[in-house]
C-alpha angles and dihedrals in degrees: 000000000000121000114225105225107211093176092059095045090048091050091049091053092049092051091050091052091046089055093050092047091048087056093049090051090049088054090050094244130144114266128228115270132205122201115199120193121197125185118200131354106281102157098219089051090048092054093044095051092045089054091051089053093048089049091053092049093051094058097039097255119145113245138179129185120207109203108197132189116259092238095054111137118250090239091056092051094048089049090053091049089050091053090054089047087063097039110105093200093067118061097173130046127191129180110203111235142247100056128195112282094251092065121078108231095199091054089051095049090047093051093058108095109253084228091063098035097120092161088061093225100117112109091240091056090046092050093047090051092051093052096043102251123143107270146134109291117205106269103244096048089044088052091052092055091045091054091051091049095047095050089047091237109172112241104164109111092355121134109246113193117195116200104202135034107216122145090238099053118352104052098037095047090050088052093046094051097050095053116110094247145105111289090023135044088123135147104248133206124180116201123183144163094300092068114104094211113022092180089064087070100033091056088060095056123117084179119024117197109191114199107145102112098235116125117250091340097146108075130190092258089059096064138055128240114278096021120157109231122203107183114197098170123113109188133167116220128179115257119171091197092066124084092234094044095243144061135214117241134169131235087269125076092236102193095057101030095048088063088066099036128096091203129008138176117229124224113255107024101034121080095353099076091049094066097072091038089058092046088058090046092052091048090053087047091053091049091052095044101042112359116054 
């Protein structure tokens, strides 16, 4: 069994981007910029946005965080987004979700220019992904594919089973993996809560991508020998032996499943670190496509 080290791969990506940005600066060129917008004071969102800003700083990318009051009107928020759509110093825009209930998330996502949609949520980006055009893929699914590529895991003709159908992970990774492209070209099955017997499908997987949000749901008897496991889950479960009183686990029961797997991502330290790395990568891509 080989452990897929997402921390190392994410660090490699950041270092590659840092080198490219250093070269831009040496040539006297403008550098990529990322604008993050956060509405309200949700602690998890605050931490996440701060980590994105720090990652930008580390690689020399311009970044700005707009911290907005929770009772801002939808119209005011859309107006701020439109300002960044026109701002040539910022090539990527992300609005941290979730938003307060009085704001329509779909309208916000649709207002972000598809040229700056580094989260890959705009319907134009989603449509381009489905039909196989070059576009911004959502960061976590893009990170999954990058891990498979960098570990040289064969995907062509392999059966990829995705557990979960969210718009953020399940649907986009399924669309990524079925494209006729390197690091994809797979036979894809999506299985979800409507299935009477999920294990019927998971046992067929050459590559199993677990993104259902249920702690340690995938057990050893649900997978075949030699399976590649990509565990996207981040779940908090009580653990009196830990100082915080809990521990973080994935959607896969790591101890038992790892004994059957050929490759497996740990939680934490697997897919998680890749999300911000791919956000930076998407921002650099937006700069190269539309902003230089």
